[in-house]
C-alpha positions as CSV (number, residue, x, y, z in Angstrom):
1,A,81.5,40.1,157.8
2,K,84.4,39.4,155.4
3,S,86.7,41.7,157.3
4,F,86.1,40.1,160.7
5,Y,89.8,39.5,161.0
6,I,90.3,43.3,161.6
7,L,88.4,43.0,164.8
8,M,90.3,39.8,165.8
9,F,93.6,41.7,165.2
10,Q,92.6,44.2,167.8
11,V,93.1,41.6,170.6
12,P,96.5,41.8,172.1
13,V,98.9,38.8,171.8
14,V,96.4,36.3,170.4
15,P,96.9,37.2,166.6
16,E,100.7,37.1,167.0
17,R,100.5,33.7,168.5
18,M,97.9,32.4,166.1
19,L,99.7,33.6,163.0
20,S,103.2,32.6,164.2
21,R,102.2,28.9,164.8
22,R,102.6,26.4,162.0
23,G,99.3,24.7,161.1
24,G,96.2,25.6,163.1
25,L,93.7,28.4,162.6
26,G,96.1,31.1,161.5
27,E,97.5,29.0,158.7
28,R,94.0,27.9,157.6
29,M,93.0,31.6,157.5
30,L,96.0,32.5,155.3
31,R,95.3,29.6,153.0
32,A,91.6,30.5,152.8
33,S,92.5,34.1,151.8
34,G,94.4,32.7,148.8
35,M,98.0,32.3,150.1
36,D,99.7,29.2,148.7
37,T,102.4,27.2,150.5
38,Q,105.3,29.4,149.1
39,M,103.6,32.6,150.2
40,I,103.0,31.2,153.7
41,E,106.7,30.2,153.9
42,T,107.7,33.7,152.8
43,F,105.3,35.2,155.4
44,R,107.0,33.0,158.1
45,D,110.5,34.0,156.9
46,E,110.0,37.7,156.2
47,I,107.3,38.7,158.6
48,V,107.2,36.3,161.5
49,A,110.9,35.3,161.8
50,D,112.2,38.9,161.1
51,G,110.0,40.3,163.8
52,A,107.7,42.4,161.6
53,L,104.4,40.7,162.5
54,R,103.6,43.0,165.4
55,G,104.3,46.1,163.3
56,G,102.0,44.7,160.5
57,L,99.2,44.1,163.0
58,G,99.8,47.6,164.3
59,Y,98.4,48.9,161.1
60,Y,95.1,47.2,161.8
61,R,95.2,48.2,165.5
62,S,95.5,51.8,164.5
63,L,92.5,51.8,162.2
64,P,89.9,52.7,164.9
65,R,91.9,55.8,165.8
66,S,92.7,56.8,162.3
67,A,89.1,56.5,161.1
68,R,88.1,59.1,163.7
69,S,90.7,61.5,162.5
70,F,89.8,61.2,158.9
71,A,88.4,64.5,157.6
72,G,87.0,65.1,154.2
73,R,87.0,63.2,151.0
74,V,89.7,62.1,148.6
75,S,90.1,64.6,145.9
76,V,92.7,63.0,143.7
77,P,92.0,60.5,140.9
78,T,91.4,57.2,142.6
79,T,91.4,53.6,141.3
80,Y,90.2,50.8,143.4
81,V,91.6,47.4,142.3
82,W,89.4,44.6,143.6
83,S,89.4,40.9,143.0
84,D,86.3,38.8,142.8
85,G,88.1,36.1,144.7
86,D,88.9,38.4,147.7
87,T,87.9,36.8,150.9
88,A,88.4,39.9,153.0
89,L,87.0,42.8,150.9
90,A,83.5,42.7,149.5
91,R,82.5,44.3,146.2
92,R,80.0,46.4,148.1
93,G,82.9,48.3,149.7
94,A,84.3,49.1,146.3
95,E,80.9,50.2,145.0
96,L,80.5,52.5,148.0
97,T,83.9,54.1,147.8
98,P,82.9,56.8,145.2
99,Q,80.9,58.6,147.9
100,F,84.2,59.3,149.6
101,V,86.0,60.5,146.5
102,T,85.4,63.8,144.8
103,G,88.1,63.2,142.1
104,P,87.7,60.8,139.2
105,Y,87.0,57.3,140.4
106,E,87.5,54.0,138.6
107,L,86.8,50.4,139.8
108,E,89.1,47.8,138.2
109,V,88.1,44.2,138.9
110,L,90.6,41.3,138.5
111,P,88.6,38.2,137.9
112,G,89.8,35.1,139.6
113,A,92.4,36.9,141.7
114,T,92.6,36.6,145.5
115,H,93.2,39.1,148.3
116,W,96.9,39.0,147.5
117,I,96.9,40.9,144.2
118,L,100.3,42.5,144.8
119,D,101.9,39.1,145.3
120,Q,100.0,37.0,142.8
121,N,99.0,39.4,140.0
122,P,101.8,42.0,140.0
123,R,101.8,42.4,136.2
124,E,98.1,43.0,135.9
125,L,98.2,45.4,138.8
126,A,101.2,47.3,137.3
127,E,99.3,47.6,134.0
128,I,96.2,49.1,135.8
129,V,98.5,51.6,137.7
130,Q,100.3,52.5,134.5
131,R,97.1,53.0,132.5
132,R,95.7,55.2,135.3
133,V,98.8,57.3,135.7
134,T,99.1,58.0,132.0
135,S,95.4,58.9,131.8
136,V,95.5,61.8,134.1
């Protein structure tokens, strides 16, 4: 249920319009996911205004096709970085991930972080990545 937006992103044109408009449902969704005002302005400048929104949505639109073509399990060391404040990804998904990984698996939880770990917690994420890379 947390990832309902992926289904919504499958609809042509509607997500582009919704996420391009100031205010309204699109902006409320971004705020609810943890984006602050500066992040939303950056999104508008670097994604919407620069014409990258359709390409970004293309990632989500390709998921149904790519899921069917996925074969096998991940055999490399895998670290899932999840935040307990994520509005789009539930902890259950992180807990189920090891069944698709044959290599060493670690779950790292960032308490208090949102869905936007790369933007809001880059230092903590870099430390997790560095620790993992040097451990294998």
